[in-house]
PDB file of N, CA, C and O in Angstrom:
ATOM      1  N   MET A   1       0.852  -1.145  -0.032  1.00  0.00           N
ATOM      2  CA  MET A   1       0.034   0.183   0.051  1.00  0.00           C
ATOM      3  C   MET A   1       1.017   1.240   0.021  1.00  0.00           C
ATOM      4  O   MET A   1       2.050   1.290   0.690  1.00  0.00           O
ATOM      5  N   ARG A   2       0.582   2.102  -0.846  1.00  0.00           N
ATOM      6  CA  ARG A   2       1.565   3.472  -1.058  1.00  0.00           C
ATOM      7  C   ARG A   2       0.683   4.473  -0.008  1.00  0.00           C
ATOM      8  O   ARG A   2      -0.542   4.592  -0.003  1.00  0.00           O
ATOM      9  N   LEU A   3       1.471   5.028   0.713  1.00  0.00           N
ATOM     10  CA  LEU A   3       1.225   6.129   1.817  1.00  0.00           C
ATOM     11  C   LEU A   3       2.042   7.485   1.481  1.00  0.00           C
ATOM     12  O   LEU A   3       3.272   7.484   1.425  1.00  0.00           O
ATOM     13  N   MET A   4       1.287   8.599   1.271  1.00  0.00           N
ATOM     14  CA  MET A   4       1.690   9.624   1.085  1.00  0.00           C
ATOM     15  C   MET A   4       1.873  10.503   2.299  1.00  0.00           C
ATOM     16  O   MET A   4       0.871  10.845   2.928  1.00  0.00           O
ATOM     17  N   LEU A   5       3.155  10.923   2.704  1.00  0.00           N
ATOM     18  CA  LEU A   5       3.394  11.472   3.916  1.00  0.00           C
ATOM     19  C   LEU A   5       3.402  12.905   3.545  1.00  0.00           C
ATOM     20  O   LEU A   5       4.195  13.333   2.707  1.00  0.00           O
ATOM     21  N   GLU A   6       2.367  13.808   4.268  1.00  0.00           N
ATOM     22  CA  GLU A   6       1.925  15.053   4.007  1.00  0.00           C
ATOM     23  C   GLU A   6       3.075  15.735   5.113  1.00  0.00           C
ATOM     24  O   GLU A   6       3.533  15.097   6.061  1.00  0.00           O
ATOM     25  N   PRO A   7       3.452  17.201   4.780  1.00  0.00           N
ATOM     26  CA  PRO A   7       4.122  18.064   5.621  1.00  0.00           C
ATOM     27  C   PRO A   7       3.217  18.155   7.029  1.00  0.00           C
ATOM     28  O   PRO A   7       2.005  18.358   7.099  1.00  0.00           O
ATOM     29  N   GLY A   8       4.121  17.956   8.081  1.00  0.00           N
ATOM     30  CA  GLY A   8       3.210  18.187   9.409  1.00  0.00           C
ATOM     31  C   GLY A   8       2.545  16.710   9.736  1.00  0.00           C
ATOM     32  O   GLY A   8       2.006  16.618  10.839  1.00  0.00           O
ATOM     33  N   GLU A   9       2.535  15.822   9.084  1.00  0.00           N
ATOM     34  CA  GLU A   9       1.872  14.596   9.570  1.00  0.00           C
ATOM     35  C   GLU A   9       2.699  13.674  10.144  1.00  0.00           C
ATOM     36  O   GLU A   9       3.843  13.497   9.723  1.00  0.00           O
ATOM     37  N   ASP A  10       2.152  12.960  11.230  1.00  0.00           N
ATOM     38  CA  ASP A  10       2.943  12.053  11.990  1.00  0.00           C
ATOM     39  C   ASP A  10       3.174  10.448  11.244  1.00  0.00           C
ATOM     40  O   ASP A  10       2.322   9.575  11.082  1.00  0.00           O
ATOM     41  N   ILE A  11       4.451  10.428  10.917  1.00  0.00           N
ATOM     42  CA  ILE A  11       4.725   9.132  10.064  1.00  0.00           C
ATOM     43  C   ILE A  11       4.344   7.845  10.749  1.00  0.00           C
ATOM     44  O   ILE A  11       3.783   6.934  10.140  1.00  0.00           O
ATOM     45  N   ALA A  12       4.660   7.786  12.025  1.00  0.00           N
ATOM     46  CA  ALA A  12       4.285   6.756  12.930  1.00  0.00           C
ATOM     47  C   ALA A  12       2.751   6.382  12.740  1.00  0.00           C
ATOM     48  O   ALA A  12       2.385   5.276  12.342  1.00  0.00           O
ATOM     49  N   ALA A  13       1.948   7.359  13.047  1.00  0.00           N
ATOM     50  CA  ALA A  13       0.514   7.147  13.075  1.00  0.00           C
ATOM     51  C   ALA A  13      -0.032   6.790  11.555  1.00  0.00           C
ATOM     52  O   ALA A  13      -1.053   6.117  11.417  1.00  0.00           O
ATOM     53  N   LEU A  14       0.739   7.300  10.394  1.00  0.00           N
ATOM     54  CA  LEU A  14       0.392   6.981   9.292  1.00  0.00           C
ATOM     55  C   LEU A  14       0.531   5.633   8.775  1.00  0.00           C
ATOM     56  O   LEU A  14      -0.239   5.055   8.008  1.00  0.00           O
ATOM     57  N   VAL A  15       1.755   5.145   9.358  1.00  0.00           N
ATOM     58  CA  VAL A  15       1.942   3.682   9.007  1.00  0.00           C
ATOM     59  C   VAL A  15       1.095   2.671   9.861  1.00  0.00           C
ATOM     60  O   VAL A  15       0.506   1.671   9.451  1.00  0.00           O
ATOM     61  N   ARG A  16       1.173   3.195  11.227  1.00  0.00           N
ATOM     62  CA  ARG A  16       0.503   2.368  12.004  1.00  0.00           C
ATOM     63  C   ARG A  16      -1.026   1.950  11.766  1.00  0.00           C
ATOM     64  O   ARG A  16      -1.480   0.830  12.000  1.00  0.00           O
ATOM     65  N   GLY A  17      -1.782   3.104  11.230  1.00  0.00           N
ATOM     66  CA  GLY A  17      -3.146   3.357  10.789  1.00  0.00           C
ATOM     67  C   GLY A  17      -3.477   2.477   9.495  1.00  0.00           C
ATOM     68  O   GLY A  17      -4.601   2.094   9.168  1.00  0.00           O
ATOM     69  N   ALA A  18      -2.322   2.243   8.851  1.00  0.00           N
ATOM     70  CA  ALA A  18      -2.734   1.694   7.284  1.00  0.00           C
ATOM     71  C   ALA A  18      -2.819   0.148   7.550  1.00  0.00           C
ATOM     72  O   ALA A  18      -2.378  -0.449   8.532  1.00  0.00           O
ATOM     73  N   ILE A  19      -3.498  -0.385   6.437  1.00  0.00           N
ATOM     74  CA  ILE A  19      -3.832  -1.886   6.571  1.00  0.00           C
ATOM     75  C   ILE A  19      -3.050  -2.366   5.271  1.00  0.00           C
ATOM     76  O   ILE A  19      -2.937  -1.718   4.231  1.00  0.00           O
ATOM     77  N   GLY A  20      -2.597  -3.469   5.500  1.00  0.00           N
ATOM     78  CA  GLY A  20      -1.809  -4.262   4.392  1.00  0.00           C
ATOM     79  C   GLY A  20      -0.551  -4.855   4.921  1.00  0.00           C
ATOM     80  O   GLY A  20      -0.008  -4.519   5.973  1.00  0.00           O
ATOM     81  N   GLU A  21      -0.122  -5.813   4.055  1.00  0.00           N
ATOM     82  CA  GLU A  21       1.326  -6.599   4.617  1.00  0.00           C
ATOM     83  C   GLU A  21       2.360  -5.703   3.910  1.00  0.00           C
ATOM     84  O   GLU A  21       3.509  -5.929   4.291  1.00  0.00           O
ATOM     85  N   SER A  22       2.244  -4.777   3.007  1.00  0.00           N
ATOM     86  CA  SER A  22       3.373  -4.068   2.665  1.00  0.00           C
ATOM     87  C   SER A  22       2.872  -2.514   2.632  1.00  0.00           C
ATOM     88  O   SER A  22       1.899  -2.194   1.948  1.00  0.00           O
ATOM     89  N   ARG A  23       3.596  -1.575   3.410  1.00  0.00           N
ATOM     90  CA  ARG A  23       3.366  -0.362   3.487  1.00  0.00           C
ATOM     91  C   ARG A  23       4.577   0.470   3.052  1.00  0.00           C
ATOM     92  O   ARG A  23       5.622   0.473   3.703  1.00  0.00           O
ATOM     93  N   VAL A  24       4.380   1.252   1.804  1.00  0.00           N
ATOM     94  CA  VAL A  24       5.452   2.032   1.343  1.00  0.00           C
ATOM     95  C   VAL A  24       5.354   3.527   1.506  1.00  0.00           C
ATOM     96  O   VAL A  24       4.648   4.140   0.706  1.00  0.00           O
ATOM     97  N   VAL A  25       5.916   4.101   2.348  1.00  0.00           N
ATOM     98  CA  VAL A  25       5.702   5.589   2.425  1.00  0.00           C
ATOM     99  C   VAL A  25       6.521   6.303   1.615  1.00  0.00           C
ATOM    100  O   VAL A  25       7.746   6.182   1.609  1.00  0.00           O
ATOM    101  N   VAL A  26       5.775   7.190   0.796  1.00  0.00           N
ATOM    102  CA  VAL A  26       6.334   8.335  -0.070  1.00  0.00           C
ATOM    103  C   VAL A  26       6.744   9.504   0.616  1.00  0.00           C
ATOM    104  O   VAL A  26       5.860  10.221   1.084  1.00  0.00           O
ATOM    105  N   ILE A  27       8.011   9.840   0.764  1.00  0.00           N
ATOM    106  CA  ILE A  27       8.368  11.018   1.705  1.00  0.00           C
ATOM    107  C   ILE A  27       8.661  12.146   0.594  1.00  0.00           C
ATOM    108  O   ILE A  27       9.486  11.932  -0.293  1.00  0.00           O
ATOM    109  N   PRO A  28       7.993  13.278   0.676  1.00  0.00           N
ATOM    110  CA  PRO A  28       8.123  14.249  -0.376  1.00  0.00           C
ATOM    111  C   PRO A  28       9.211  15.205  -0.050  1.00  0.00           C
ATOM    112  O   PRO A  28       9.609  15.444   1.090  1.00  0.00           O
ATOM    113  N   ALA A  29       9.712  15.796  -1.283  1.00  0.00           N
ATOM    114  CA  ALA A  29      10.966  16.861  -1.060  1.00  0.00           C
ATOM    115  C   ALA A  29      10.503  18.098  -0.351  1.00  0.00           C
ATOM    116  O   ALA A  29      11.296  18.903   0.138  1.00  0.00           O
ATOM    117  N   THR A  30       9.157  18.234  -0.305  1.00  0.00           N
ATOM    118  CA  THR A  30       8.705  19.585   0.465  1.00  0.00           C
ATOM    119  C   THR A  30       9.056  19.628   1.826  1.00  0.00           C
ATOM    120  O   THR A  30       9.102  20.725   2.382  1.00  0.00           O
ATOM    121  N   LEU A  31       9.353  18.421   2.549  1.00  0.00           N
ATOM    122  CA  LEU A  31       9.605  18.568   4.043  1.00  0.00           C
ATOM    123  C   LEU A  31      10.625  19.357   4.288  1.00  0.00           C
ATOM    124  O   LEU A  31      11.576  19.400   3.507  1.00  0.00           O
ATOM    125  N   ASP A  32      10.577  20.060   5.353  1.00  0.00           N
ATOM    126  CA  ASP A  32      12.022  20.883   5.976  1.00  0.00           C
ATOM    127  C   ASP A  32      12.922  19.704   6.371  1.00  0.00           C
ATOM    128  O   ASP A  32      12.607  18.515   6.423  1.00  0.00           O
ATOM    129  N   ALA A  33      14.015  20.229   6.618  1.00  0.00           N
ATOM    130  CA  ALA A  33      15.248  19.420   6.947  1.00  0.00           C
ATOM    131  C   ALA A  33      14.942  18.258   8.254  1.00  0.00           C
ATOM    132  O   ALA A  33      15.191  17.052   8.285  1.00  0.00           O
ATOM    133  N   LEU A  34      14.349  19.089   9.217  1.00  0.00           N
ATOM    134  CA  LEU A  34      14.085  18.177  10.515  1.00  0.00           C
ATOM    135  C   LEU A  34      13.136  17.040  10.165  1.00  0.00           C
ATOM    136  O   LEU A  34      13.311  15.858  10.463  1.00  0.00           O
ATOM    137  N   ALA A  35      12.064  17.575   9.464  1.00  0.00           N
ATOM    138  CA  ALA A  35      10.851  16.571   9.305  1.00  0.00           C
ATOM    139  C   ALA A  35      11.315  15.443   8.312  1.00  0.00           C
ATOM    140  O   ALA A  35      10.897  14.287   8.373  1.00  0.00           O
ATOM    141  N   MET A  36      12.211  15.898   7.407  1.00  0.00           N
ATOM    142  CA  MET A  36      13.041  14.592   6.600  1.00  0.00           C
ATOM    143  C   MET A  36      13.790  13.858   7.290  1.00  0.00           C
ATOM    144  O   MET A  36      13.759  12.636   7.141  1.00  0.00           O
ATOM    145  N   ALA A  37      14.538  14.405   8.102  1.00  0.00           N
ATOM    146  CA  ALA A  37      15.516  13.522   8.966  1.00  0.00           C
ATOM    147  C   ALA A  37      14.594  12.634  10.049  1.00  0.00           C
ATOM    148  O   ALA A  37      14.961  11.504  10.371  1.00  0.00           O
ATOM    149  N   GLN A  38      13.504  13.165  10.526  1.00  0.00           N
ATOM    150  CA  GLN A  38      12.638  12.365  11.416  1.00  0.00           C
ATOM    151  C   GLN A  38      11.956  11.336  10.455  1.00  0.00           C
ATOM    152  O   GLN A  38      12.083  10.163  10.807  1.00  0.00           O
ATOM    153  N   ALA A  39      11.435  11.509   9.600  1.00  0.00           N
ATOM    154  CA  ALA A  39      10.673  10.539   8.776  1.00  0.00           C
ATOM    155  C   ALA A  39      11.692   9.397   8.249  1.00  0.00           C
ATOM    156  O   ALA A  39      11.284   8.236   8.286  1.00  0.00           O
ATOM    157  N   LYS A  40      12.784   9.616   7.840  1.00  0.00           N
ATOM    158  CA  LYS A  40      14.006   8.821   7.402  1.00  0.00           C
ATOM    159  C   LYS A  40      14.161   7.948   8.731  1.00  0.00           C
ATOM    160  O   LYS A  40      13.905   6.745   8.764  1.00  0.00           O
ATOM    161  N   ALA A  41      14.565   8.618   9.712  1.00  0.00           N
ATOM    162  CA  ALA A  41      14.713   7.732  11.042  1.00  0.00           C
ATOM    163  C   ALA A  41      13.672   6.921  11.487  1.00  0.00           C
ATOM    164  O   ALA A  41      13.936   5.850  12.034  1.00  0.00           O
ATOM    165  N   ALA A  42      12.517   7.292  11.324  1.00  0.00           N
ATOM    166  CA  ALA A  42      11.575   6.412  11.827  1.00  0.00           C
ATOM    167  C   ALA A  42      11.090   5.134  11.008  1.00  0.00           C
ATOM    168  O   ALA A  42      10.213   4.365  11.400  1.00  0.00           O
ATOM    169  N   MET A  43      11.837   5.015   9.739  1.00  0.00           N
ATOM    170  CA  MET A  43      11.570   3.820   9.069  1.00  0.00           C
ATOM    171  C   MET A  43      11.836   2.574   9.690  1.00  0.00           C
ATOM    172  O   MET A  43      10.946   1.735   9.825  1.00  0.00           O
ATOM    173  N   GLU A  44      12.989   2.397  10.074  1.00  0.00           N
ATOM    174  CA  GLU A  44      13.680   1.222  10.636  1.00  0.00           C
ATOM    175  C   GLU A  44      13.102   0.874  11.762  1.00  0.00           C
ATOM    176  O   GLU A  44      12.892  -0.330  11.909  1.00  0.00           O
ATOM    177  N   PRO A  45      12.716   1.759  12.786  1.00  0.00           N
ATOM    178  CA  PRO A  45      12.093   1.187  14.021  1.00  0.00           C
ATOM    179  C   PRO A  45      10.576   0.890  13.679  1.00  0.00           C
ATOM    180  O   PRO A  45       9.952   0.142  14.431  1.00  0.00           O
ATOM    181  N   LEU A  46      10.054   1.362  12.741  1.00  0.00           N
ATOM    182  CA  LEU A  46       8.634   1.031  12.426  1.00  0.00           C
ATOM    183  C   LEU A  46       8.511  -0.451  11.768  1.00  0.00           C
ATOM    184  O   LEU A  46       7.633  -1.269  12.044  1.00  0.00           O
ATOM    185  N   ALA A  47       9.650  -0.639  10.777  1.00  0.00           N
ATOM    186  CA  ALA A  47       9.692  -1.925  10.461  1.00  0.00           C
ATOM    187  C   ALA A  47       9.885  -3.102  11.348  1.00  0.00           C
ATOM    188  O   ALA A  47       9.306  -4.178  11.204  1.00  0.00           O
ATOM    189  N   VAL A  48      10.745  -2.812  12.279  1.00  0.00           N
ATOM    190  CA  VAL A  48      10.935  -3.743  13.346  1.00  0.00           C
ATOM    191  C   VAL A  48       9.638  -3.971  14.264  1.00  0.00           C
ATOM    192  O   VAL A  48       9.193  -5.031  14.702  1.00  0.00           O
ATOM    193  N   GLU A  49       9.263  -2.934  14.391  1.00  0.00           N
ATOM    194  CA  GLU A  49       7.609  -3.021  15.387  1.00  0.00           C
ATOM    195  C   GLU A  49       6.792  -3.901  14.494  1.00  0.00           C
ATOM    196  O   GLU A  49       6.361  -4.944  14.987  1.00  0.00           O
ATOM    197  N   LEU A  50       6.536  -3.633  13.303  1.00  0.00           N
ATOM    198  CA  LEU A  50       5.548  -4.323  12.692  1.00  0.00           C
ATOM    199  C   LEU A  50       5.875  -5.641  12.088  1.00  0.00           C
ATOM    200  O   LEU A  50       4.941  -6.298  11.630  1.00  0.00           O
ATOM    201  N   ALA A  51       7.215  -6.160  12.023  1.00  0.00           N
ATOM    202  CA  ALA A  51       7.696  -7.185  11.446  1.00  0.00           C
ATOM    203  C   ALA A  51       7.118  -8.512  12.457  1.00  0.00           C
ATOM    204  O   ALA A  51       6.834  -8.311  13.638  1.00  0.00           O
ATOM    205  N   PRO A  52       7.000  -9.806  11.844  1.00  0.00           N
ATOM    206  CA  PRO A  52       7.203  -9.902  10.512  1.00  0.00           C
ATOM    207  C   PRO A  52       5.875  -9.902   9.753  1.00  0.00           C
ATOM    208  O   PRO A  52       5.923 -10.267   8.579  1.00  0.00           O
ATOM    209  N   ALA A  53       4.726  -9.550  10.258  1.00  0.00           N
ATOM    210  CA  ALA A  53       3.593  -9.417   9.474  1.00  0.00           C
ATOM    211  C   ALA A  53       3.257  -8.429   8.615  1.00  0.00           C
ATOM    212  O   ALA A  53       2.313  -8.550   7.834  1.00  0.00           O
ATOM    213  N   THR A  54       3.989  -7.386   8.683  1.00  0.00           N
ATOM    214  CA  THR A  54       3.998  -6.191   7.804  1.00  0.00           C
ATOM    215  C   THR A  54       5.462  -5.569   7.370  1.00  0.00           C
ATOM    216  O   THR A  54       6.375  -5.436   8.185  1.00  0.00           O
ATOM    217  N   ARG A  55       5.545  -5.275   6.250  1.00  0.00           N
ATOM    218  CA  ARG A  55       6.957  -4.682   5.681  1.00  0.00           C
ATOM    219  C   ARG A  55       6.789  -3.224   5.516  1.00  0.00           C
ATOM    220  O   ARG A  55       5.867  -2.753   4.851  1.00  0.00           O
ATOM    221  N   VAL A  56       7.575  -2.593   6.049  1.00  0.00           N
ATOM    222  CA  VAL A  56       7.543  -0.989   6.005  1.00  0.00           C
ATOM    223  C   VAL A  56       8.796  -0.430   5.197  1.00  0.00           C
ATOM    224  O   VAL A  56       9.934  -0.596   5.636  1.00  0.00           O
ATOM    225  N   ASN A  57       8.572   0.178   4.109  1.00  0.00           N
ATOM    226  CA  ASN A  57       9.647   0.896   3.323  1.00  0.00           C
ATOM    227  C   ASN A  57       9.167   2.353   2.924  1.00  0.00           C
ATOM    228  O   ASN A  57       8.056   2.871   3.035  1.00  0.00           O
ATOM    229  N   ALA A  58      10.350   2.842   2.427  1.00  0.00           N
ATOM    230  CA  ALA A  58       9.897   4.259   1.928  1.00  0.00           C
ATOM    231  C   ALA A  58      10.661   4.622   0.725  1.00  0.00           C
ATOM    232  O   ALA A  58      11.681   4.010   0.407  1.00  0.00           O
ATOM    233  N   VAL A  59      10.127   5.726  -0.030  1.00  0.00           N
ATOM    234  CA  VAL A  59      10.589   6.043  -1.146  1.00  0.00           C
ATOM    235  C   VAL A  59      10.803   7.635  -0.743  1.00  0.00           C
ATOM    236  O   VAL A  59       9.867   8.323  -0.336  1.00  0.00           O
ATOM    237  N   VAL A  60      12.085   8.109  -0.898  1.00  0.00           N
ATOM    238  CA  VAL A  60      12.366   9.709  -0.473  1.00  0.00           C
ATOM    239  C   VAL A  60      12.460  10.253  -2.022  1.00  0.00           C
ATOM    240  O   VAL A  60      13.113   9.713  -2.914  1.00  0.00           O
ATOM    241  N   LEU A  61      11.763  11.293  -2.127  1.00  0.00           N
ATOM    242  CA  LEU A  61      11.696  12.140  -3.237  1.00  0.00           C
ATOM    243  C   LEU A  61      12.756  13.297  -3.242  1.00  0.00           C
ATOM    244  O   LEU A  61      13.147  13.833  -2.205  1.00  0.00           O
ATOM    245  N   ALA A  62      13.157  13.612  -4.407  1.00  0.00           N
ATOM    246  CA  ALA A  62      14.017  15.057  -4.347  1.00  0.00           C
ATOM    247  C   ALA A  62      13.027  15.883  -5.431  1.00  0.00           C
ATOM    248  O   ALA A  62      12.181  15.317  -6.122  1.00  0.00           O
ATOM    249  N   GLU A  63      13.229  16.977  -5.445  1.00  0.00           N
ATOM    250  CA  GLU A  63      12.587  17.959  -6.242  1.00  0.00           C
ATOM    251  C   GLU A  63      12.557  17.536  -7.564  1.00  0.00           C
ATOM    252  O   GLU A  63      13.601  17.142  -8.084  1.00  0.00           O
ATOM    253  N   HIS A  64      11.215  17.564  -8.360  1.00  0.00           N
ATOM    254  CA  HIS A  64      11.341  17.239  -9.673  1.00  0.00           C
ATOM    255  C   HIS A  64      11.497  15.633 -10.002  1.00  0.00           C
ATOM    256  O   HIS A  64      11.725  15.309 -11.167  1.00  0.00           O
ATOM    257  N   ALA A  65      11.389  14.752  -9.107  1.00  0.00           N
ATOM    258  CA  ALA A  65      11.526  13.427  -9.163  1.00  0.00           C
ATOM    259  C   ALA A  65      10.399  13.075 -10.205  1.00  0.00           C
ATOM    260  O   ALA A  65       9.297  13.623 -10.200  1.00  0.00           O
ATOM    261  N   ASP A  66      10.873  11.892 -11.294  1.00  0.00           N
ATOM    262  CA  ASP A  66      10.155  11.496 -12.223  1.00  0.00           C
ATOM    263  C   ASP A  66       8.860  10.576 -11.699  1.00  0.00           C
ATOM    264  O   ASP A  66       9.087   9.535 -11.082  1.00  0.00           O
ATOM    265  N   PRO A  67       7.993  10.850 -11.873  1.00  0.00           N
ATOM    266  CA  PRO A  67       6.591  10.126 -11.460  1.00  0.00           C
ATOM    267  C   PRO A  67       7.050   8.582 -11.637  1.00  0.00           C
ATOM    268  O   PRO A  67       7.115   7.772 -10.712  1.00  0.00           O
ATOM    269  N   ALA A  68       7.322   8.351 -12.847  1.00  0.00           N
ATOM    270  CA  ALA A  68       7.573   6.997 -13.464  1.00  0.00           C
ATOM    271  C   ALA A  68       8.557   6.292 -12.536  1.00  0.00           C
ATOM    272  O   ALA A  68       8.264   5.176 -12.107  1.00  0.00           O
ATOM    273  N   ASP A  69       9.564   6.804 -12.244  1.00  0.00           N
ATOM    274  CA  ASP A  69      10.751   6.303 -11.367  1.00  0.00           C
ATOM    275  C   ASP A  69      10.046   6.083  -9.801  1.00  0.00           C
ATOM    276  O   ASP A  69      10.389   5.082  -9.172  1.00  0.00           O
ATOM    277  N   VAL A  70       9.225   6.876  -9.297  1.00  0.00           N
ATOM    278  CA  VAL A  70       8.616   6.905  -8.164  1.00  0.00           C
ATOM    279  C   VAL A  70       7.706   5.355  -8.209  1.00  0.00           C
ATOM    280  O   VAL A  70       7.889   4.413  -7.438  1.00  0.00           O
ATOM    281  N   ASP A  71       6.838   5.410  -9.183  1.00  0.00           N
ATOM    282  CA  ASP A  71       5.925   4.184  -9.405  1.00  0.00           C
ATOM    283  C   ASP A  71       6.844   2.961  -9.352  1.00  0.00           C
ATOM    284  O   ASP A  71       6.506   1.956  -8.727  1.00  0.00           O
ATOM    285  N   ALA A  72       8.015   3.049 -10.013  1.00  0.00           N
ATOM    286  CA  ALA A  72       8.665   1.881 -10.222  1.00  0.00           C
ATOM    287  C   ALA A  72       9.415   1.465  -8.969  1.00  0.00           C
ATOM    288  O   ALA A  72       9.724   0.296  -8.738  1.00  0.00           O
ATOM    289  N   ALA A  73       9.713   2.578  -8.109  1.00  0.00           N
ATOM    290  CA  ALA A  73      10.365   2.110  -6.829  1.00  0.00           C
ATOM    291  C   ALA A  73       9.285   1.572  -5.855  1.00  0.00           C
ATOM    292  O   ALA A  73       9.607   0.633  -5.128  1.00  0.00           O
ATOM    293  N   VAL A  74       8.002   2.094  -5.774  1.00  0.00           N
ATOM    294  CA  VAL A  74       6.969   1.831  -5.027  1.00  0.00           C
ATOM    295  C   VAL A  74       6.535   0.234  -5.329  1.00  0.00           C
ATOM    296  O   VAL A  74       6.416  -0.668  -4.500  1.00  0.00           O
ATOM    297  N   ALA A  75       6.342   0.177  -6.744  1.00  0.00           N
ATOM    298  CA  ALA A  75       6.204  -1.304  -7.079  1.00  0.00           C
ATOM    299  C   ALA A  75       7.131  -2.337  -6.712  1.00  0.00           C
ATOM    300  O   ALA A  75       6.775  -3.475  -6.408  1.00  0.00           O
ATOM    301  N   PHE A  76       8.262  -1.957  -6.740  1.00  0.00           N
ATOM    302  CA  PHE A  76       9.503  -2.938  -6.370  1.00  0.00           C
ATOM    303  C   PHE A  76       9.460  -3.195  -5.126  1.00  0.00           C
ATOM    304  O   PHE A  76       9.636  -4.371  -4.805  1.00  0.00           O
ATOM    305  N   LEU A  77       9.207  -2.139  -4.017  1.00  0.00           N
ATOM    306  CA  LEU A  77       9.323  -2.493  -2.681  1.00  0.00           C
ATOM    307  C   LEU A  77       7.951  -3.190  -2.249  1.00  0.00           C
ATOM    308  O   LEU A  77       7.969  -3.860  -1.217  1.00  0.00           O
ATOM    309  N   GLU A  78       6.898  -3.088  -2.894  1.00  0.00           N
ATOM    310  CA  GLU A  78       5.618  -3.657  -2.647  1.00  0.00           C
ATOM    311  C   GLU A  78       5.727  -5.206  -3.008  1.00  0.00           C
ATOM    312  O   GLU A  78       5.074  -6.070  -2.424  1.00  0.00           O
ATOM    313  N   GLN A  79       6.524  -5.426  -3.919  1.00  0.00           N
ATOM    314  CA  GLN A  79       6.793  -6.990  -4.233  1.00  0.00           C
ATOM    315  C   GLN A  79       7.918  -7.776  -3.727  1.00  0.00           C
ATOM    316  O   GLN A  79       8.030  -8.999  -3.809  1.00  0.00           O
ATOM    317  N   ALA A  80       8.852  -6.840  -3.122  1.00  0.00           N
ATOM    318  CA  ALA A  80      10.099  -7.303  -2.648  1.00  0.00           C
ATOM    319  C   ALA A  80       9.724  -8.184  -1.354  1.00  0.00           C
ATOM    320  O   ALA A  80       9.723  -7.437  -0.376  1.00  0.00           O
ATOM    321  N   ARG A  81       9.463  -9.265  -1.069  1.00  0.00           N
ATOM    322  CA  ARG A  81       8.764  -9.821   0.189  1.00  0.00           C
ATOM    323  C   ARG A  81       9.712 -10.025   1.249  1.00  0.00           C
ATOM    324  O   ARG A  81       9.287 -10.203   2.390  1.00  0.00           O
ATOM    325  N   SER A  82      11.121 -10.019   0.978  1.00  0.00           N
ATOM    326  CA  SER A  82      12.073  -9.957   1.997  1.00  0.00           C
ATOM    327  C   SER A  82      12.651  -8.775   2.361  1.00  0.00           C
ATOM    328  O   SER A  82      13.665  -8.758   3.059  1.00  0.00           O
ATOM    329  N   THR A  83      12.075  -7.708   1.933  1.00  0.00           N
ATOM    330  CA  THR A  83      12.642  -6.309   2.030  1.00  0.00           C
ATOM    331  C   THR A  83      11.705  -5.430   3.102  1.00  0.00           C
ATOM    332  O   THR A  83      10.565  -5.058   2.827  1.00  0.00           O
ATOM    333  N   THR A  84      12.372  -5.163   4.357  1.00  0.00           N
ATOM    334  CA  THR A  84      11.729  -3.936   5.056  1.00  0.00           C
ATOM    335  C   THR A  84      12.499  -3.201   5.645  1.00  0.00           C
ATOM    336  O   THR A  84      13.621  -3.648   5.885  1.00  0.00           O
ATOM    337  N   GLY A  85      12.203  -2.019   6.015  1.00  0.00           N
ATOM    338  CA  GLY A  85      12.865  -0.791   6.613  1.00  0.00           C
ATOM    339  C   GLY A  85      13.943  -0.279   5.846  1.00  0.00           C
ATOM    340  O   GLY A  85      14.961   0.143   6.395  1.00  0.00           O
ATOM    341  N   GLN A  86      13.773  -0.285   4.466  1.00  0.00           N
ATOM    342  CA  GLN A  86      14.747   0.206   3.479  1.00  0.00           C
ATOM    343  C   GLN A  86      14.045   1.623   2.792  1.00  0.00           C
ATOM    344  O   GLN A  86      12.847   1.866   2.641  1.00  0.00           O
ATOM    345  N   LEU A  87      15.062   2.340   2.487  1.00  0.00           N
ATOM    346  CA  LEU A  87      14.638   3.668   1.919  1.00  0.00           C
ATOM    347  C   LEU A  87      15.343   3.552   0.435  1.00  0.00           C
ATOM    348  O   LEU A  87      16.496   3.163   0.247  1.00  0.00           O
ATOM    349  N   ILE A  88      14.472   3.941  -0.511  1.00  0.00           N
ATOM    350  CA  ILE A  88      15.035   4.232  -1.888  1.00  0.00           C
ATOM    351  C   ILE A  88      14.986   5.783  -2.260  1.00  0.00           C
ATOM    352  O   ILE A  88      13.882   6.324  -2.328  1.00  0.00           O
ATOM    353  N   GLU A  89      16.057   6.458  -2.485  1.00  0.00           N
ATOM    354  CA  GLU A  89      15.831   7.866  -2.768  1.00  0.00           C
ATOM    355  C   GLU A  89      16.029   8.092  -4.437  1.00  0.00           C
ATOM    356  O   GLU A  89      16.887   7.670  -5.212  1.00  0.00           O
ATOM    357  N   ILE A  90      15.068   8.786  -4.593  1.00  0.00           N
ATOM    358  CA  ILE A  90      14.766   9.155  -6.156  1.00  0.00           C
ATOM    359  C   ILE A  90      15.298  10.586  -6.280  1.00  0.00           C
ATOM    360  O   ILE A  90      14.932  11.533  -5.584  1.00  0.00           O
ATOM    361  N   ARG A  91      16.270  10.617  -7.323  1.00  0.00           N
ATOM    362  CA  ARG A  91      17.027  12.180  -7.436  1.00  0.00           C
ATOM    363  C   ARG A  91      16.464  12.669  -8.927  1.00  0.00           C
ATOM    364  O   ARG A  91      16.790  13.766  -9.381  1.00  0.00           O
TER     365      ARG A  91
END
């Protein structure tokens, strides 16, 4: 399941409130530096918390990221059954 993190949104609540065995958080480039660092740092603990029943990964966007690249990264993470707690940065 693709989850879009909005500025000011609690990433832990977003991930914990979602349903599905795979949760891929898309982290936008519009976050300020502190929010970006917090979102990235939260991924591994959330993956550990929800394992083994749920996989949690993220796609981190740069400004002007190609939507096709984002879609490909999300699709890869949704289907990578042994991958959790990972970040893919799209530049």
